VEXLUMDREN-164206 format. One record per atom (N, C-alpha, C): x, y, z; residue in one letter. Coordinates in steps of 0.2 Angstrom, whole numbers, padded with zeros to 4 digits, always signed. Atoms other than C-alpha are relative to their C-alpha. Example, Ala and Ser with C-alpha at 12.3 -4.5 7.8 and 13.67 -1.06 7.14 Angstrom:
BEGIN
+0004-0006+0000A/+0062-0022+0039A/+0004+0006+0000A/-0004-0006-0001S/+0068-0005+0036S/-0004+0005+0003S/
END
This chain:
BEGIN
+0001+0006-0004M/+0071+0045+0064M/-0007-0001+0001M/+0006+0003+0000A/+0056+0035+0064A/-0003+0001+0007A/+0003+0000-0006A/+0044+0037+0078A/-0002-0007+0003A/+0001+0007-0002I/+0044+0021+0089I/-0007+0000+0005I/+0007+0000-0004T/+0025+0018+0095T/+0000-0006+0005T/+0001+0005-0004A/+0019+0007+0109A/-0002-0006-0003A/+0002+0006+0004K/+0011-0004+0096K/+0006-0004-0003K/-0006+0003+0003M/+0027-0007+0087M/+0004-0004+0005M/-0003+0004-0006V/+0035-0012+0103V/-0003-0007+0002V/+0004+0005-0002A/+0021-0023+0108A/+0000-0006-0006A/+0000+0005+0006D/+0021-0031+0090D/+0006-0005+0000D/-0007+0003+0000L/+0040-0035+0091L/+0000-0005+0006L/+0000+0004-0006R/+0038-0042+0108R/-0004-0007-0001R/+0004+0005+0001A/+0024-0053+0103A/+0003-0005-0005A/-0004+0004+0005K/+0035-0060+0088K/+0005-0004+0003K/-0007+0003-0002T/+0051-0063+0098T/+0000-0002+0007T/-0001+0002-0007D/+0047-0065+0117D/+0005+0004+0004D/-0006-0004-0002A/+0061-0052+0120A/-0003+0005+0005A/+0002-0005-0005P/+0060-0040+0135P/-0003+0006-0003P/+0003-0006+0003M/+0050-0024+0131M/+0005+0005-0002M/-0005-0006+0001M/+0065-0012+0133M/+0004-0002-0005M/-0004+0002+0005E/+0075-0023+0122E/-0002+0001-0007E/+0003-0001+0006C/+0062-0022+0109C/+0000+0007-0002C/+0000-0007+0002K/+0061-0003+0110K/+0007+0002-0002K/-0007-0002+0002K/+0080-0002+0109K/+0001-0003-0007K/-0002+0004+0006A/+0081-0014+0094A/-0004+0005-0006A/+0003-0003+0005L/+0067-0004+0085L/+0003+0008-0001L/-0004-0007+0001T/+0076+0013+0088T/+0006-0001-0004T/-0006+0002+0005E/+0092+0005+0081E/-0001-0001-0007E/+0001+0002+0007A/+0083-0001+0066A/-0004+0005-0003A/+0004-0005+0002D/+0074+0015+0064D/-0007-0002-0002D/+0007+0002+0001G/+0057+0007+0065G/-0001-0006-0005G/+0001+0005+0004D/+0060-0007+0053D/+0000-0006+0003D/+0002+0006-0004M/+0052-0022+0061M/+0005-0006-0002M/-0004+0005+0001D/+0062-0035+0051D/+0007+0001+0002D/-0007-0001-0002R/+0079-0027+0055R/+0000+0000+0007R/+0000+0000-0007A/+0074-0025+0073A/+0000-0007+0003A/+0000+0006-0002E/+0070-0043+0074E/+0007-0004-0001E/-0007+0002+0001E/+0087-0047+0067E/+0005+0002+0005E/-0005-0004-0006I/+0096-0035+0080I/-0001-0005+0006I/+0001+0003-0005L/+0087-0045+0093L/+0003-0007+0000L/-0003+0006+0000R/+0093-0061+0087R/+0008+0000+0001R/-0007-0001-0001V/+0110-0055+0087V/+0002+0001+0007V/-0001-0002-0007K/+0109-0049+0105K/-0003-0006+0005K/+0003+0005-0004L/+0098-0063+0112L/+0000-0007-0003L/-0001+0007+0003G/+0103-0078+0101G/-0006-0002-0004G/+0006+0003+0004N/+0090-0090+0093N/-0006+0000+0003N/+0006+0000-0003K/+0077-0087+0106K/-0005+0004-0004K/+0005-0004+0004A/+0069-0073+0096A/-0001-0003-0006A/+0001+0003+0007G/+0071-0082+0080G/-0006-0006+0001G/+0004+0006-0001K/+0062-0098+0087K/-0007+0003+0002K/+0006-0003-0002A/+0048-0086+0095A/-0004+0002-0006A/+0003-0003+0006A/+0045-0078+0078A/-0003-0004-0004A/+0004+0005+0005A/+0040-0094+0070A/-0006-0003+0003A/+0006+0003-0003R/+0026-0097+0082R/-0006+0002-0004R/+0006-0001+0004I/+0009-0099+0074I/-0006+0002+0004I/+0005-0002-0004T/-0006-0090+0079T/-0007-0001-0003T/+0006+0001+0004A/-0019-0092+0065A/-0003-0007+0001A/+0004+0006-0002E/-0033-0106+0068E/-0001-0003-0007E/+0002+0003+0006G/-0038-0119+0056G/+0001-0008+0001G/-0001+0007+0000V/-0035-0138+0052V/+0004-0002-0006V/-0004+0003+0005V/-0023-0148+0042V/-0003-0008-0001V/+0002+0006+0001S/-0030-0164+0034S/+0003-0003-0006S/-0003+0004+0005A/-0024-0178+0023A/-0004-0006-0002A/+0003+0007+0003A/-0030-0192+0011A/+0006-0003-0004A/-0005+0003+0003V/-0017-0204+0007V/-0001-0007-0001V/+0002+0007+0001N/-0019-0221-0002N/+0006-0002-0005N/-0005+0002+0005G/-0003-0229-0009G/+0005+0005-0002G/-0004-0005+0003K/+0006-0218-0020K/-0003+0006-0002K/+0004-0006+0002V/-0008-0205-0022V/-0002+0003+0007V/+0002-0004-0007G/-0011-0192-0008G/-0001+0007-0001G/+0001-0008+0000A/-0016-0174-0003A/+0001+0002+0007A/+0000-0003-0006L/-0013-0163+0011L/-0003+0007-0001L/+0004-0006+0001V/-0024-0148+0013V/-0001+0004+0007V/+0001-0005-0006E/-0025-0133+0025E/-0007+0005-0001E/+0006-0005+0000V/-0042-0124+0029V/+0000+0004+0006V/+0000-0004-0006N/-0042-0109+0040N/-0007+0003+0003N/+0006-0003-0003C/-0055-0102+0052C/+0003+0005+0005C/-0001-0006-0004E/-0056-0088+0064E/+0003-0002+0007E/-0002+0002-0007T/-0055-0097+0081T/+0001-0007+0001T/-0001+0007-0002D/-0049-0112+0089D/-0007-0004+0001D/+0006+0003-0001F/-0067-0116+0094F/-0003-0004-0006F/+0003+0002+0006V/-0073-0118+0076V/+0005-0006-0003V/-0005+0005+0002S/-0057-0128+0072S/-0002-0007+0002S/+0002+0006-0003K/-0065-0142+0083K/-0007-0002-0002K/+0007+0001+0002N/-0082-0141+0075N/-0001-0006-0005N/+0001+0006+0004D/-0088-0157+0068D/-0001+0001-0008D/+0002-0002+0007A/-0095-0149+0052A/+0006+0003-0003A/-0006-0003+0003F/-0079-0139+0049F/+0005-0006-0002F/-0004+0006+0001L/-0069-0155+0051L/-0001-0004-0005L/+0002+0005+0005A/-0079-0165+0040A/+0001+0004-0007A/-0001-0004+0007F/-0078-0151+0026F/+0008-0001-0002F/-0007+0000+0002V/-0059-0151+0027V/+0002-0007-0002V/-0002+0007+0002K/-0058-0170+0026K/-0002-0001-0007K/+0003+0000+0006S/-0069-0169+0011S/+0004+0004-0005S/-0004-0004+0004C/-0058-0156+0003C/+0007-0004-0002C/-0005+0004+0001A/-0043-0167+0006A/-0001-0007-0005A/+0002+0005+0004E/-0052-0182-0002E/+0000+0002-0007E/+0002-0003+0007L/-0057-0172-0017L/+0007+0002-0004L/-0007-0001+0002V/-0039-0166-0020V/+0003-0006-0003V/-0004+0007+0002A/-0032-0184-0020A/-0004-0003-0006A/+0003+0004+0005A/-0046-0191-0031A/+0000+0004-0007A/+0001-0004+0007Q/-0048-0176-0044Q/+0005+0004-0002Q/-0005-0004+0002N/-0032-0167-0044N/-0002+0007-0003N/+0001-0007+0002P/-0038-0149-0045P/+0006+0004-0002P/-0006-0004+0002A/-0026-0136-0053A/+0002+0005+0006A/-0001-0005-0004D/-0028-0124-0039D/-0006+0000+0005D/+0005+0000-0005V/-0039-0118-0024V/-0007+0002-0004V/+0006-0002+0003A/-0052-0110-0036A/-0003-0006-0004A/+0002+0006+0003A/-0053-0127-0046A/-0003-0004+0005A/+0003+0004-0005L/-0056-0136-0030L/-0006+0002+0003L/+0006-0003-0002S/-0069-0124-0025S/-0006-0002-0004S/+0005+0001+0004A/-0078-0128-0040A/-0003-0007-0001A/+0002+0006+0000L/-0079-0146-0038L/-0006-0002+0004L/+0006+0001-0003A/-0095-0155-0033A/+0001-0003+0007A/+0000+0003-0007L/-0099-0158-0014L/-0006+0002+0003L/+0006-0001-0003E/-0114-0159-0004E/+0001-0002+0008E/-0002+0001-0007Q/-0113-0157+0015Q/-0005+0005+0005Q/+0004-0004-0005D/-0125-0151+0029D/-0006+0003-0004D/+0006-0003+0004G/-0139-0147+0016G/+0003+0005-0005G/-0003-0005+0004F/-0127-0136+0007F/+0004-0003-0006F/-0003+0002+0006G/-0120-0138-0011G/-0003+0004-0006G/-0004+0007+0002P/-0118-0142-0025P/+0007+0000-0001P/-0007-0001+0001T/-0100-0136-0025T/+0003+0001+0007T/-0004-0001-0006V/-0086-0135-0012V/-0001+0007+0002V/+0001-0007-0002E/-0088-0116-0013E/-0007+0001+0003E/+0007-0001-0003D/-0107-0117-0009D/+0000-0003+0007D/-0001+0002-0007V/-0103-0128+0006V/+0003+0004+0005V/-0004-0005-0004R/-0090-0116+0012R/-0004+0006+0002R/+0004-0005-0001K/-0102-0102+0011K/-0006-0001+0005K/+0005+0002-0004G/-0116-0112+0019G/+0002-0001+0007G/-0003+0002-0007L/-0105-0117+0034L/+0001+0007+0003L/-0001-0006-0003I/-0100-0099+0036I/-0006+0004+0003I/+0006-0002-0002G/-0118-0094+0037G/-0002-0004+0007G/+0003+0004-0005K/-0122-0108+0049K/+0004+0000+0006K/-0004-0001-0006I/-0107-0107+0061I/+0001+0007+0002I/-0001-0007-0002G/-0105-0088+0060G/+0007+0002+0000G/-0007-0001+0000E/-0087-0088+0056E/+0003-0001-0007E/-0003+0001+0007N/-0076-0085+0040N/+0005-0006+0001N/-0005+0006+0002M/-0066-0100+0033M/+0002+0000-0007M/-0003+0000+0006T/-0055-0101+0019T/+0005-0006-0002T/-0005+0005+0002I/-0046-0115+0009I/+0007+0004-0001I/-0007-0004+0002R/-0028-0109+0010R/+0005-0003-0005R/-0006+0003+0005R/-0017-0122+0001R/-0001-0007+0000R/+0001+0008+0001F/-0016-0140-0004F/+0007-0002-0004F/-0004+0002+0005K/-0003-0151-0012K/-0002-0007-0001K/+0002+0007+0002R/-0006-0168-0021R/+0006-0004-0003R/-0006+0004+0002W/+0006-0182-0025W/-0003-0006-0004W/+0002+0006+0003E/+0004-0196-0038E/+0007-0002-0004E/-0006+0001+0004G/+0020-0204-0044G/+0003-0007+0002G/-0003+0006-0002A/+0033-0218-0041A/+0001-0002+0007A/-0002+0001-0007N/+0037-0215-0023N/-0007-0002+0004N/+0005+0001-0005D/+0027-0222-0009D/-0001+0007+0005D/+0001-0006-0004L/+0019-0209+0003L/-0001-0002+0008L/+0001+0001-0007A/+0020-0209+0022A/-0003+0007+0003A/+0004-0006-0002C/+0008-0197+0031C/+0000+0000+0008C/+0001-0001-0007Y/+0008-0191+0049Y/-0003+0007+0002Y/+0003-0006-0003L/-0004-0179+0057L/+0000+0001+0007L/+0000-0001-0007H/-0001-0172+0074H/-0005+0005+0002H/+0007-0004-0002G/-0018-0167+0080G/-0003+0001-0007G/+0003-0002+0006T/-0026-0157+0067T/+0004+0007-0002T/-0004-0006+0001R/-0012-0143+0067R/+0006+0000-0004R/-0007+0001+0004I/+0003-0151+0059I/-0002-0006-0004I/+0000+0005+0005G/+0003-0162+0044G/+0006-0001-0005G/-0006+0002+0004V/+0017-0171+0035V/-0001-0005-0004V/+0000+0005+0005V/+0019-0181+0019V/+0007-0001-0002V/-0007+0002+0001V/+0035-0190+0016V/+0000-0004-0006V/+0000+0005+0006E/+0039-0197-0002E/+0007-0004+0001E/-0006+0004-0001Y/+0050-0212+0000Y/+0000-0007-0004Y/+0000+0008+0002T/+0055-0230-0006T/+0004-0004+0005T/-0003+0005-0006G/+0059-0244+0006G/-0005-0002+0004G/+0004+0002-0006S/+0052-0247+0023S/-0005+0005+0001S/+0006-0004-0002A/+0034-0241+0027A/+0001+0003+0007A/-0001-0002-0007E/+0039-0240+0045E/+0006+0006+0001E/-0005-0006+0000A/+0054-0229+0042A/-0002+0006-0003A/+0003-0006+0004G/+0044-0218+0030G/-0004+0003+0006G/+0005-0003-0005K/+0031-0215+0045K/+0005+0003+0006K/-0005-0003-0005D/+0046-0212+0057D/+0002+0006-0002D/-0002-0006+0002V/+0053-0199+0047V/-0005+0005-0001V/+0006-0005+0000A/+0036-0191+0045A/-0001+0003+0006A/+0000-0002-0007M/+0035-0190+0063M/+0005+0004+0002M/-0006-0004-0002H/+0053-0183+0065H/-0001+0007-0004H/+0001-0007+0003V/+0048-0169+0052V/-0005+0004+0004V/+0004-0004-0004A/+0033-0164+0062A/+0003+0003+0007A/-0002-0002-0006A/+0043-0163+0078A/+0006+0005-0001A/-0006-0004+0001M/+0059-0155+0071M/+0000+0005-0005M/+0002-0005+0004K/+0052-0145+0057K/+0007+0002-0004K/-0005-0002+0004P/+0067-0146+0045P/-0003+0005-0006P/+0002-0004+0005V/+0067-0133+0031V/+0001-0003-0008V/-0002+0004+0006A/+0075-0144+0017A/+0002-0007+0001A/-0003+0007+0000L/+0080-0162+0013L/+0007+0000+0002L/-0007+0000-0001S/+0098-0158+0013S/+0003+0007+0001S/-0002-0007-0001S/+0110-0144+0016S/+0000+0004-0007S/+0000-0003+0006A/+0111-0141-0003A/-0007+0003-0002A/+0007-0002+0002D/+0092-0138-0004D/-0002+0006+0005D/+0003-0005-0004V/+0091-0125+0010V/+0000+0007-0005V/+0001-0007+0005P/+0085-0108+0001P/+0006+0004+0001P/-0005-0005-0001A/+0099-0096-0002A/-0001+0006+0004A/+0001-0006-0004E/+0090-0082+0006E/+0000-0001+0008E/-0001+0002-0007L/+0089-0092+0023L/+0007+0000+0002L/-0007+0000-0002I/+0108-0094+0022I/+0002+0006+0001I/-0002-0007+0000A/+0111-0076+0018A/-0002+0003+0007A/+0002-0003-0006K/+0101-0071+0033K/+0003-0002+0006K/-0004+0003-0006E/+0109-0083+0045E/+0007+0002+0000E/-0007-0002+0000R/+0126-0078+0039R/+0001+0007+0002R/-0001-0007-0002A/+0122-0059+0042A/-0001+0000+0007A/+0000+0000-0007V/+0117-0063+0059V/+0007-0003+0004V/-0006+0003-0002A/+0132-0074+0062A/+0006+0006+0000A/-0006-0005+0001E/+0144-0060+0055E/-0001+0006+0005E/+0001-0005-0005Q/+0136-0047+0067Q/+0002-0003+0007Q/-0002+0002-0006K/+0138-0058+0082K/+0008-0001+0001K/-0008+0001+0000A/+0156-0063+0078A/+0004+0007+0000A/-0004-0006+0000A/+0161-0045+0075A/+0000+0003+0007A/+0000-0003-0007E/+0156-0040+0093E/+0005-0004+0004E/-0005+0004-0004S/+0169-0053+0099S/+0007+0003-0001S/-0006-0004+0000G/+0183-0041+0094G/+0006-0005-0002G/-0005+0004+0002K/+0193-0056+0087K/+0003+0002-0007K/-0003-0001+0007P/+0205-0055+0072P/-0005-0002-0006P/+0005+0002+0005A/+0196-0055+0055A/+0001-0008-0003A/-0001+0007+0002E/+0203-0073+0050E/-0004-0004+0005E/+0003+0004-0005I/+0196-0079+0066I/-0008+0001+0000I/+0007-0002+0001I/+0179-0070+0064I/-0003-0004-0007I/+0002+0003+0006A/+0178-0078+0046A/-0001-0008+0002A/+0001+0008-0002K/+0180-0096+0053K/-0006+0000+0005K/+0006+0000-0005M/+0167-0091+0067M/-0007+0000-0004M/+0007-0001+0004V/+0154-0086+0054V/-0001-0007-0004V/+0000+0006+0003D/+0158-0101+0043D/-0003-0006+0004D/+0002+0006-0004G/+0156-0113+0058G/-0008+0001+0002G/+0007-0001-0002S/+0139-0105+0063S/-0004-0001-0006S/+0003+0002+0006V/+0133-0106+0045V/-0001-0008-0001V/+0000+0008+0001Q/+0137-0125+0044Q/-0004-0003+0006Q/+0004+0003-0007K/+0129-0128+0062K/-0007+0001-0002K/+0007-0002+0001Y/+0113-0119+0056Y/-0002-0005-0006Y/+0002+0004+0006L/+0113-0130+0039L/-0002-0007+0003L/+0001+0006-0003K/+0114-0146+0049K/-0006+0000+0005K/+0006-0001-0004E/+0100-0140+0061E/-0006+0000-0004E/+0006+0000+0004V/+0088-0137+0047V/-0001-0005-0006V/+0000+0004+0005S/+0092-0150+0035S/-0002-0007+0002S/+0002+0007-0003L/+0082-0167+0037L/+0005-0005+0001L/-0004+0006+0001L/+0095-0179+0032L/+0006+0001+0005L/-0005-0002-0005D/+0108-0170+0044D/-0002+0000+0007D/+0002-0001-0006Q/+0097-0168+0059Q/+0000-0007+0003Q/+0000+0006-0005V/+0099-0181+0074V/-0007-0002+0000V/+0006+0003+0000F/+0085-0193+0072F/-0004+0000+0007F/+0003-0001-0006V/+0072-0190+0086V/+0000-0007+0004V/+0000+0007-0004K/+0071-0209+0090K/+0007-0003+0001K/-0007+0003+0000A/+0090-0211+0089A/+0001-0003+0008A/-0001+0003-0007A/+0094-0223+0104A/+0006+0003+0003A/-0007-0003-0003D/+0112-0216+0106D/+0000+0008+0000D/+0000-0007+0001G/+0106-0198+0103G/+0004+0004-0005G/-0005-0003+0005K/+0118-0196+0089K/-0002-0002-0007K/+0001+0002+0006Q/+0112-0205+0074Q/-0004+0005-0004Q/+0003-0005+0004T/+0107-0194+0060T/-0006-0004-0004T/+0005+0002+0004V/+0091-0196+0049V/+0003-0004-0006V/-0004+0004+0006A/+0103-0201+0034A/+0002-0007+0002A/-0003+0007-0003A/+0111-0215+0045A/-0006-0004+0001A/+0006+0004-0001Y/+0094-0221+0050Y/-0003-0003-0006Y/+0003+0002+0006L/+0087-0222+0033L/+0005-0005-0004L/-0005+0005+0003K/+0103-0231+0027K/-0001-0007+0003K/+0000+0006-0003A/+0101-0244+0040A/-0006-0004-0001A/+0006+0003+0001A/+0083-0246+0036A/-0001-0002-0007A/+0001+0002+0008G/+0086-0248+0017G/-0005+0004-0003G/+0005-0005+0002T/+0075-0233+0014T/+0003+0007-0003T/-0002-0006+0003A/+0077-0217+0003A/-0006+0005+0000A/+0004-0005+0000V/+0068-0201+0005V/+0001+0005-0006V/-0001-0005+0005A/+0065-0190-0010A/-0002+0006+0001A/+0002-0007-0002G/+0056-0176-0002G/-0005-0001+0005G/+0005-0001-0006F/+0044-0170+0012F/-0004+0006-0001F/+0004-0006+0000T/+0030-0158+0014T/-0002+0001+0007T/+0002-0001-0006L/+0026-0150+0030L/-0005+0006+0000L/+0005-0006-0001F/+0010-0139+0034F/-0001+0001+0007F/+0001-0002-0007V/+0008-0130+0050V/-0005+0005+0000V/+0006-0004+0000V/-0009-0122+0053V/+0002+0007+0002V/-0002-0007-0002G/-0007-0103+0051G/+0006+0002-0002G/-0007-0003+0001E/+0011-0103+0046E/+0000+0006-0005E/-0001-0006+0004G/+0015-0086+0040G/-0005+0005+0000G/+0006-0005+0000I/-0002-0078+0044I/+0001+0004+0006I/+0000-0005-0006E/-0003-0063+0055E/-0007-0001+0003E/+0007+0000-0003K/-0018-0066+0067K/-0001+0007+0003K/+0002-0005-0003K/-0027-0051+0072K/+0000+0000+0007K/+0000+0000-0007V/-0024-0046+0090V/-0004+0006+0002V/+0003-0006-0002D/-0037-0035+0098D/+0002+0004+0005D/-0003-0005-0006D/-0031-0020+0109D/-0007+0001+0004D/+0006-0001-0004F/-0044-0022+0123F/-0001+0007+0002F/+0001-0006-0003A/-0039-0006+0131A/-0002+0006-0005A/+0002-0005+0005A/-0041+0004+0115A/-0007-0001-0002A/+0006+0001+0001E/-0057-0004+0112E/-0005+0003+0005E/+0004-0003-0006V/-0064+0001+0129V/+0001+0008-0001V/+0000-0007+0001A/-0057+0019+0126A/-0004+0003-0005A/+0004-0002+0006A/-0066+0020+0110A/-0007+0000+0002A/+0007+0001-0002Q/-0082+0014+0117Q/-0002+0006+0005Q/+0002-0005-0005V/-0081+0027+0132V/+0000+0006-0004V/+0000-0006+0005A/-0076+0041+0119A/-0007+0001-0004A/+0007+0000+0003A/-0092+0036+0109A/-0006+0002+0004A/+0006-0001-0005A/-0103+0036+0124A/+0000+0007+0002A/-0001-0007-0002K/-0097+0053+0129K/-0003+0005-0005K/+0001-0004+0006G/-0100+0060+0112G/-0007-0001-0002G/+0007+0002+0002A/-0118+0052+0111A/-0005+0006+0004A/
END
């Protein structure tokens, strides 16, 4: 049996918002496996734990450069929210997006080698990045980008500097922008149910099976309960099946809205700052204890 430490319990609580004792019980049942413990909490507490686990903690900025059918979406990370509002940092991220759109670099390394002058630093993007690190005193990294150039029009929506969406569409520009705003608000994982990754469906099915098994109902009823839960999940995370956020009747799906607007969406990309990045959380008590111990030893 794995030893369940206070830090493990605290980390699980931070990811799920579940009560401390529930986190400890889940970790004990999972023999210390964090992912398994999170799944156990989802079974016991419903979707609350799953939604809290998706919260983003890393800092940075998402920026876009879109002109007709050519565009780019870029995420650059930094250490603190304070720096994410720094004018020089924001200008650097904006320049990165414009360079990606204009010059189509293959990857972050290629983008870093492109020519750029800013705040007296250069002659490349990488030189500017290093210069700003020295000037501002905080690390910053170009994390990812995506570029488009094709037959579809592009609709872009930035929610502040932390969420960026680009939608590939044909038809109404207003509808394209509306759908981009919808994606930012509802965060679908795929265009349609058929596009939802198999691993996500498998995980949702596993959770549904465990919840249904606790009902004590006959196997054939449990099977129907599981299938119903999975189908509900697919509608919740598929863009075209979601209820449109601006639906007047509260029922119209995105697919129905697009059909009425004579518009088709070929795909979308959603960047959320820090998505999937674990932010370092300082243990203040441990830091103080270490300093006291060091002082005693001096």
